[in-house]
C-alpha positions, -999 to 999 in steps of 0.1 A, spaced: 0 0 0 11 36 -8 -3 62 16 -4 100 16 -4 110 53 -17 146 57 -6 159 91 26 149 109 18 161 144 17 138 174 -8 113 160 7 115 125 42 107 138 28 78 158 10 65 127 43 66 107 63 50 135 38 21 138 36 16 101 74 17 96 81 -20 104 51 -33 85 59 -53 53 25 -43 37 35 -7 36 53 2 4 55 40 9 40 66 32 44 102 20 47 125 50 30 159 43 25 188 67 26 226 64 57 225 86 84 210 65 109 212 93 86 190 114 82 165 85 120 163 81 124 157 118 100 127 117 115 115 85 150 114 101 136 93 130 122 68 105 155 65 87 143 63 51 138 92 27 126 68 -1 100 50 19 89 81 38 93 111 14 88 145 29 64 172 14 51 205 25 13 210 20 -15 232 32 -43 209 44 -69 234 31 -55 234 -4 -75 208 -24 -55 212 -56 -22 207 -37 -34 175 -21 -47 162 -54 -13 169 -70 6 151 -42 -17 121 -44 -12 118 -82 26 125 -80 31 95 -57 2 74 -72 -10 66 -37 -38 42 -29 -51 60 2 -51 95 17 -49 94 55 -62 125 72 -43 132 104 -51 169 110 -77 188 129 -112 181 115 -116 217 103 -97 205 72 -118 174 66 -139 187 38 -109 198 18 -90 165 22 -121 144 17 -130 162 -15 -94 160 -28 -94 123 -23 -126 119 -43 -113 141 -72 -80 123 -72 -97 89 -73 -81 77 -40 -95 59 -10 -97 80 21 -95 76 59 -99 99 88 -101 97 126 -127 124 131 -156 132 108 -166 166 93 -177 192 118 -212 199 131 -231 232 133 -255 236 162 -292 241 157 -297 279 152 -327 282 177 -327 251 199 -290 240 202 -295 220 234 -326 201 221 -323 196 184 -294 188 161 -283 211 133 -257 199 109 -244 167 125 -209 153 126 -202 135 93 -233 148 75 -212 164 48 -195 130 41 -225 107 43 -245 130 20 -219 122 -7 -218 84 0 -236 75 -33 -211 95 -53 -182 76 -37 -199 43 -42 -205 50 -79 -168 58 -83 -158 26 -66 -140 44 -38 -141 39 0 -141 67 25 -136 50 60 -145 78 84 -140 79 122 -112 53 123 -91 64 153 -96 52 188 -128 71 197 -143 70 171 -128 39 156 -118 12 179 -148 20 201 -171 14 171 -153 -19 163 -160 -30 199 -197 -21 194 -198 -42 162 -181 -71 180 -206 -69 209 -236 -69 186 -223 -99 166 -209 -120 194 -220 -110 229 -257 -99 228 -290 -110 213 -305 -76 220 -288 -43 229 -302 -16 251 -274 9 251 -240 14 235 -222 38 257 -186 48 249 -167 57 281 -133 73 282 -112 80 313 -76 83 325 -54 89 355 -27 107 334 -8 136 350 16 160 332 44 173 354 54 209 351 22 224 337 -9 238 354 -30 230 323 -17 208 295 -42 189 274 -28 156 261 -47 159 228 -53 187 203 -69 215 223 -86 227 190 -104 194 188 -110 192 225 -127 226 226 -148 216 196 -162 183 210 -165 195 246 -183 228 241 -206 218 213 -240 204 223 -235 167 230 -256 143 208 -276 114 221 -294 88 200 -326 69 210 -345 45 188 -379 62 195 -365 98 193 -336 97 168 -307 121 174 -311 150 198 -288 172 219 -284 182 255 -263 208 274 -225 204 275 -212 183 305 -246 170 312 -257 137 328 -226 131 350 -220 95 361 -191 78 379 -176 50 358 -151 25 372 -122 21 347 -101 -10 348 -64 -17 353 -59 6 383 -75 38 369 -106 34 391 -137 56 393 -139 87 372 -168 111 367 -178 112 330 -201 136 312 -218 139 279 -196 151 250 -203 155 213 -187 125 196 -189 105 163 -198 71 177 -233 84 185 -237 94 148 -221 61 135 -234 32 156 -272 37 149 -265 36 111 -253 0 114 -263 -16 147 -297 -24 163 -299 -9 197 -321 14 218 -297 41 228 -262 54 220 -241 78 242 -206 91 246 -192 102 280 -157 115 287 -139 118 321 -128 154 320 -126 164 357 -138 196 374 -106 216 367 -106 208 330 -143 216 326 -138 248 345 -111 259 321 -133 251 291 -162 270 305 -139 300 311 -126 299 275 -162 298 263 -173 327 286 -144 349 273 -150 339 236 -116 323 234 -132 291 220 -142 310 188 -128 294 157 -137 323 134 -110 349 128 -112 383 145 -91 415 138 -66 423 166 -44 454 160 -46 449 122 -40 411 123 -67 385 117 -65 355 141 -89 329 155 -91 330 193 -90 292 194 -58 292 174 -43 316 199 -52 293 228 -36 264 210 -5 284 204 -2 293 241 -4 256 252 23 230 249 22 207 218 7 174 231 33 155 210 61 169 232 46 159 266 54 122 267 84 124 289 65 146 314 34 123 316 27 94 338 -3 71 341 -28 53 319 -56 62 296 -86 39 289 -109 39 258 -138 15 256 -174 7 249 -199 -2 276 -228 -23 262 -259 -34 280 -287 -57 269 -296 -94 270 -280 -127 260 -299 -160 261 -327 -144 279 -305 -130 307 -295 -94 314 -259 -86 305 -235 -57 307 -200 -58 292 -171 -32 290 -148 -38 260 -117 -16 264 -81 -8 257 -57 7 283 -25 24 271 2 30 297 23 61 289 56 47 300 51 16 278 41 37 248 71 60 251 94 30 254 79 12 224 73 39 198 84 72 214 49 87 215 27 95 246 -2 73 254 -31 93 241 -17 98 206 -3 63 204 -36 48 214 -53 68 186 -26 60 160 -26 22 160 -62 19 148 -59 34 113 -27 13 108 -46 -19 115 -74 -7 92 -49 -1 64 -35 -36 68 -69 -52 66 -78 -31 36 -45 -39 19 -51 -76 25 -87 -75 12 -100 -86 45 -120 -54 48 -136 -44 16 -162 -17 9 -173 13 -12 -190 46 -4 -187 64 29 -185 38 58 -179 38 95 -159 11 113 -191 -8 122 -195 -17 85 -167 -42 88 -161 -75 107 -146 -67 141 -129 -100 147 -99 -96 123 -92 -61 137 -93 -72 173 -71 -102 166 -44 -78 154 -45 -55 184 -21 -74 206 4 -78 178 5 -40 175 11 -37 213 -24 -26 222 -43 -56 236 -80 -53 244 -99 -64 275 -135 -75 281 -151 -71 315 -185 -84 326 -203 -58 347 -234 -58 368 -263 -52 343 -286 -22 349 -324 -26 346 -337 -29 310 -345 3 291 
């Protein structure tokens, strides 16, 4: 397989590092607007021919098309903030290349009832173009990171193998990570974090469809495995809620994230001051987006690995029935920061995100996963993916939990 990787930040670097020893990878073009950053990663990988370096603006469709054709790639891998998704997604279609991302096209809240009704939903732009991709014989695999991505694979596995009937698919994410030397240092893109945490969270119910609620709503304490323990989780806007109901029969889908009171307080302050705004404003003759200023003031998550300690857990909590009995199962993956730094030189959060598209690429290259149109991870058999997780250094776990009452 030949891949054009757009974005060589923390996750992009981890994708390249995980792909480097794989025999199925013929070439991965490293492309980013920061050519110095690309050269730095290329040097670590040790092969200019297998990992050529290119400068590219992720908003420039023509430039992306030109690169895809120059290297005759099979797949364009989107590893940048989702604000660029439409440009990269469209470029892949015009260039006639398969496409993969880890977060879908952005939402727009309902203009009058943002905390009750959906407006433009995550991924609407992409799914509206599904038939065009199918007619062209191309696959756009959307939401193929850890959450969304691995969490959706777990949901498909549960539906196929663990349940006869599903009440709720609830993605639950929590960690005990600490970052030494910083008062506030997000371990993932602050641009994306602001987007998903301050937008109205989406919930899906079979009788109601998709609807929204207020940010940080419906707090619950979830007990995470492997020593992380209980963490309060709240509703956050996330792609799994938009993906799972398209493929799986269930009564409810939710996503809750363990943010913590301090983190939520910072996000609320940013919102109150208008610093979460992604639209450019004029400041002393210069146009700049406040959210970009916030991101520039904070440390790059890719540089925090040696200052971090602890574990992060991503997983899918499924409730329902099997053989006439109530059942609740948590399928999860725990990444330890120390182990991730030792193995691939990337901190736990970005490493845990990066291994999933690499497994998906391998399955596509082998023809084990096949498809056309715009598809989420639930469209494919989960078993081959989960079998490969341990070999990539990210084994999964399955825990039986005390089942709640039926919905």
